[in-house]
N, C-alpha and C positions, 0 to 999 in steps of 0.2 A: 715347701717354699722357704728355703734358707737364704736369707739375705745377710751378707756380711756388713758389719758396721764399720764404716770407713772413718779415717781420721778427720775428714772435713765435715762430717755430719754434726749438726747441732742437736740440742736436747729435743727439739720438736721433731726432727727427722728420726731420731732414735725412738721416741715415743710412738710415732706413726708406724714404724717397723714392728714394734711389739704389739700394737693394737691390731694391725693387719694379720700378724701371725696368730694372735688369739682367735680372730674371726675365722681364719682358714681352719684352724684346729677344731673349733666348735662346729663348723659346717661338716667336717668329716665325722665327728662324733654323732651329730644329729642324724646324718645320713645312715650311719651304721645302726643306730637305735631304731630307725624306721624299718630296716630289714630285720633286725633281731626281734622286734615285737611281733612281727608276723610269724617268724620261726617259732618263738616260744608259745604263742597262742595255738599254733597248729600242733606243736608237740604236746601241749597239755590236753588239747581236744582229742588227740589220738591215743592218749594213755588210758588203759583200762582202769576203771574205778577199783580201788583197793583200800586196805586199811590205812595205808600211808597217804593216799590221795583220793579221798571220797568225793562224791559229786558236789557237795557244797564248797569244798576247798577248790575243786577245779573251776567252778563257776566264779568264785571270788578271785582266783588268780587271773582268769581270763578277763574279768572286769577290771582288775588292776592294770593289766597290760593295755587294755583299751584306753584307760585313763592316761597312762603314760604316752600312748600313741597320740592322743588328742593334745596333750601338753607339748609333745614333741613337735607336732604340726604348728602349734602356736609359736614355739621358739624358732622354728625354721622361718616362719613369716617375719617374726620380730628381728631375726638376725639379718634378713635382707634389708629391712628398714634401718637397722642399726649400722650396717655396713655403709649404706648410702649416707647416713648422717656423719660417719667418721670422715668421709671425704671433705666435709665442711670445716673440719678442725683447723686446716691450714689457713682458713680465712679469718681466724680469731685475731683480733687486734689488741686484746687486753687479757689480763690474768683471770678476770671473772669468767670470760668465755672459755678459756682453757680449763679452768677449774670445773665448769659445768660438764665439759666433755669427759674429764678424768673421773668425776663423780658418777657420771652416767656409765662409764666403762666399768667402774668398780661395782656398781649396782647390777649391771648386766652379768658381770662375772659371777657374782654371788648367786644370782638366780639360776643361771645355767649350770653352775657347779652343783647346786642343790638338786636340780633335775637329774643330772648325771648320777649323783649319789643315790637318789631314789631308785633309778633304774638298776644300778649295781646291786642294791639291796634286794630288789625284787628278783633279779636273776639268782642271787645267792639263796633266796628262799626256795626257788624251784630246784636248784642243785641240791639243797637240803632234803627235799622230798625224794629225789631220786637216789640219794645216798642213805636215806633212812634217818636223817637228822632233821627234826622239825622244831628247831629251837630259834628260828629267825622269824620275827614278826614284822608284818608290813606296818609302816608308821603312818 
């Protein structure tokens, strides 16, 4: 969804373009995480227990992926609500209203980026097990 910023756009138009771009990007990331959590859980479940990945570690990893999946579902639902709210930003008549939306956007950005980072870290841990490096800890 690439939208060119045209000369006649005002600040509000540009802000809306960036917010919609963020929402579309997050939807793609969350959809991918949904698929990847299933993949990683099945991968871990199918691995033979070894000194690198014993049964308690397998169980812990599967549990962490289930937690990420649940959080991901929450963010998918929240994103739908958030996307619907952002349509109302054009109705703002004062700076306080716009500030509310911008602060909401910043908060949502921070929360979803933390979720994405946690998932990246978890995937790195799994890759570490498969490459023999067990130096990454789930936070």
